[in-house]
ROTIBA-631551 format. One record per residue (C-alpha): x, z, y; residue in one letter; residue number from 1. Coordinates in steps of 0.001 Angstrom, whole numbers, plus 500000, padded with zeros to 6 digits. Example, Ala and Ser with C-alpha at 12.3 -4.5 7.8 and 13.67 -1.06 7.14 Angstrom:
# residues 2
       c1       c3       c2   rest    nr
   512300   507800   495500      A     1
   513670   507140   498940      S     2
This chain:
# residues 108
       c1       c3       c2   rest    nr
   553291   445888   496269      X     1
   552067   443522   498915      X     2
   550304   444364   502116      X     3
   547033   442874   500792      X     4
   547230   444935   497621      X     5
   547905   448071   499625      X     6
   544930   447388   501901      X     7
   542769   446693   498863      X     8
   543805   449982   497259      X     9
   543128   451837   500512      X    10
   539635   450285   500722      X    11
   538970   451191   497115      X    12
   540159   454776   497739      X    13
   537956   455001   500855      X    14
   534969   453650   498911      X    15
   535593   456141   496140      X    16
   535943   458877   498741      X    17
   532575   457885   500328      X    18
   530926   457844   496896      X    19
   532351   461269   496117      X    20
   531215   462615   499508      X    21
   527705   461200   499017      X    22
   527486   462708   495549      X    23
   528697   466051   496899      X    24
   526123   465865   499710      X    25
   523324   465129   497214      X    26
   524463   468012   495042      X    27
   524599   470297   498091      X    28
   521059   469325   499108      X    29
   519824   469824   495563      X    30
   521489   473229   495349      X    31
   520016   474249   498700      X    32
   516527   473185   497578      X    33
   516884   475174   494374      X    34
   518163   478201   496289      X    35
   515249   477988   498761      X    36
   512772   477685   495896      X    37
   514346   480637   494098      X    38
   514307   482618   497347      X    39
   510609   481905   497885      X    40
   509862   482865   494285      X    41
   511784   486101   494753      X    42
   509973   486883   498000      X    43
   506626   486271   496293      X    44
   507598   488471   493360      X    45
   508657   491300   495678      X    46
   505500   490880   497755      X    47
   503373   491236   494632      X    48
   505355   494282   493524      X    49
   504968   495831   496982      X    50
   501225   495211   496971      X    51
   500906   496725   493490      X    52
   502877   499795   494583      X    53
   500738   500064   497725      X    54
   497591   500036   495586      X    55
   499066   502731   493321      X    56
   499981   504955   496266      X    57
   496591   504410   497873      X    58
   494752   505224   494631      X    59
   496803   508397   494184      X    60
   496128   509444   497775      X    61
   492414   508759   497406      X    62
   492322   510787   494191      X    63
   494094   513658   495939      X    64
   491711   513509   498885      X    65
   488681   513375   496580      X    66
   489973   516365   494627      X    67
   490620   518355   497803      X    68
   487195   517377   499182      X    69
   485505   518533   495965      X    70
   487342   521871   496137      X    71
   486320   522337   499763      X    72
   482700   521449   499002      X    73
   482613   523866   496075      X    74
   484050   526647   498219      X    75
   481564   525914   501017      X    76
   478651   525905   498569      X    77
   479786   529238   497130      X    78
   480025   530705   500613      X    79
   476577   529331   501496      X    80
   475152   530846   498309      X    81
   476720   534240   499144      X    82
   475344   534123   502689      X    83
   471925   533115   501408      X    84
   471931   535917   498847      X    85
   472890   538475   501524      X    86
   470149   537116   503744      X    87
   467570   537389   500984      X    88
   468715   540925   500203      X    89
   468288   541875   503855      X    90
   464794   540351   504100      X    91
   463195   543377   502471      X    92
   465046   545737   504810      X    93
   464126   543584   507825      X    94
   460452   543503   506823      X    95
   460443   547259   506350      X    96
   462116   547725   509745      X    97
   459620   545457   511491      X    98
   456685   547183   509800      X    99
   458041   550596   510725      X   100
   458478   549587   514360      X   101
   455046   547972   514357      X   102
   453430   551096   512926      X   103
   455237   553157   515541      X   104
   453915   550972   518324      X   105
   450379   550941   516941      X   106
   450251   554785   516706      X   107
   451174   555236   520319      X   108
């Protein structure tokens, strides 16, 4: 093999090597783009799942708070009704006491 043929084969090998490197670089860039896109899709999916879970937790907490508030209101209303009933029951006694004291003062 002559020197010219050897140089020609070296140039051809270098050209093929450049072509292979360029193809590999294009494939790498394409793969990176696809990976970034998939990553963004995954992040969006997880964000949506997190927001949905947040809404579920918040709804459950609000339901629990509403239930507890209703129980507290019912208990407070019952207590108010008991106090009111005791007050009404004592009105007759209070009126009688006031009248008795008044009559005692008037007789003096």
